[in-house]
N, C-alpha and C positions, 0 to 999 in steps of 0.2 A: 134323821130329822134334827139332830143336835146341830149339825153343820148349817142346815137351813135357817134355824132360828138365830144362830150366832151371826151369820151373814146379815140377816135382817136387822139385828140389833146394831151391828157395825154401820150399816148404811144409814139407819135412822139417827144414830149417834153423830156421825159425821155431818149429815144433813142438818140436823138441829143445831149442832155446834157452829157450823158455818153461818147459818141464819142468825143465830144469837150474836155472833161477832159483827155481822152486818148491822143488826138492829142497835148494837151498842156503839158503833163507830161511824155510822152514816145517818144523815137525815134523808127523808124521802126525796128521791130524785137526785141525790148527790152522786157524783161519778168521779172515779179515779182511773186515769189511763194506766194500764199495766203494760200493754204492748201497743205502741202507737200504730194506728191504722188497722188494728186487728182485734184488740181485746181490752175491755174496761170492766171494772166493778161498778155497777150502777144499781142503787137500791130502788126497786119498784115493788108495787103490790099488784098481784093479779087476782081480780075478783072472779074471773072467768075460768075457762078450761085452757087447754093448749091454745096458744096464739090469741088468748083473750076471748075465746068463744063463750057465749052466754053472759058476757060482762054486763050487758044492758038489761038483763032480767032482774026482777025484784030480788032483794037480798035473801029473804026467807026461802024463796023458791030455789035459788042457787045453792044455798046451804043444804037444804033437804036433798036436792038432786045429787050434789057432789058427794055428800056423806053416804047416801044410798048406793051410788055407783061404786065408791071405794069399798064399802062393806061387801057388796056382791063380788067385786073383783078379788078381794082377799079370800073369800070363800072358794071361788073358782081356782085361785092360785093354790090353796091348800089341797083341793081335790086333785089338781094336776100333779102336785108334789107327791102325794101319796101314790098316784098311779105311775108317774114317770121317773120320780126321783130314784127309785130302785134300779131302773134300767140303765141310767147314765148319770154320773155325778154332775155333768155339765147342765143337766136339767135342774138339778137342785140349786146350783149357783145362779143360773139365769132366773129362775122363779123367785129366789130369795132377793135378787137385785130388784126385780119388778115389785115384789111385795114390800120391800124396805122403802122404795121410792113412793109407793102408794101410801104407806103409813106416814112417812115424813110429810107429805103434802096434806094428808088428812089431819095431822096434828095442827098444822098451820090453819086450816079451814076452821077447825073447832076453836082454837085459841084466838085467832085474829079475824076470822071471817074472810080471809084472803090468803093467798100464798105469797111468801117472800121470795122474790126473784132478784138475782143480782149478777149473773154471768151474762155479759153483754159482748157478743161476738159480732164483728162487722168487717166489711171491706169498704173503705172510703166512707160514703154516707149511707151505704146499704147495710142495715142492721138485721140480724136474725133476731126474732123475738127473745127477750131476756128469759133466762131459765135458772135453775138451781141444781144442787147436788142430787136431790130426789128425782128431778126430771132426767138428769144424766144417767142415774142408775136404772131408771125404767127403760131408757133408750138402749143402754148397753145390754140390759137383761133381755129385751125383746130380740135384739140382733143375735145375741148368743143362743137364745132359744131357737130361732129360725135356722141358724148355722148348724146347730146340733141336730135339728130335725132333718135338714138337708143331708148332713153327713150320714145319719142313720139310714135314710132312704137309699142313698148311694150304696152303702154297705149291704143292705138287704138285696138290692138289684144285683150286686156282684155275687153274693152268695147264691142267689137264685140262678144266675147265669152259669156258675161253676157246677151246680147240681145237674144242669142240662147237658154238660159236656161229658 
């Protein structure tokens, strides 16, 4: 469990530090090209969920909904950690990334009423919706969780097949 909480703290720390840097150095909608034709730092605020979902709903409703979802998600992550973390340390890492990302975005919602986004990936004029370190941690955590699960299922099938031989 110590590794789990240390990773969460690292993710939250890096996420919040990067957002603080953006808030101190950019005005809303400011953009700086980092890799022409591929990547900018662009300060945006997301009042919705992923890809701006629910952005048009009343502010009080969004806040209540997103804080509630984050709290439920964190409880589920803790339950999964207690169950799966002992099986495979990759579960601990993946769940900590997901939890750290959830906490990072939850802090933004509580402090600002929106999430600070600034990573702007694009090809030509086609932009992926802007995101942040917390979003990246959640994505990496989910991918690692699914890969770990797939790997364990393959291993269990191999063990079952070898017992039949």
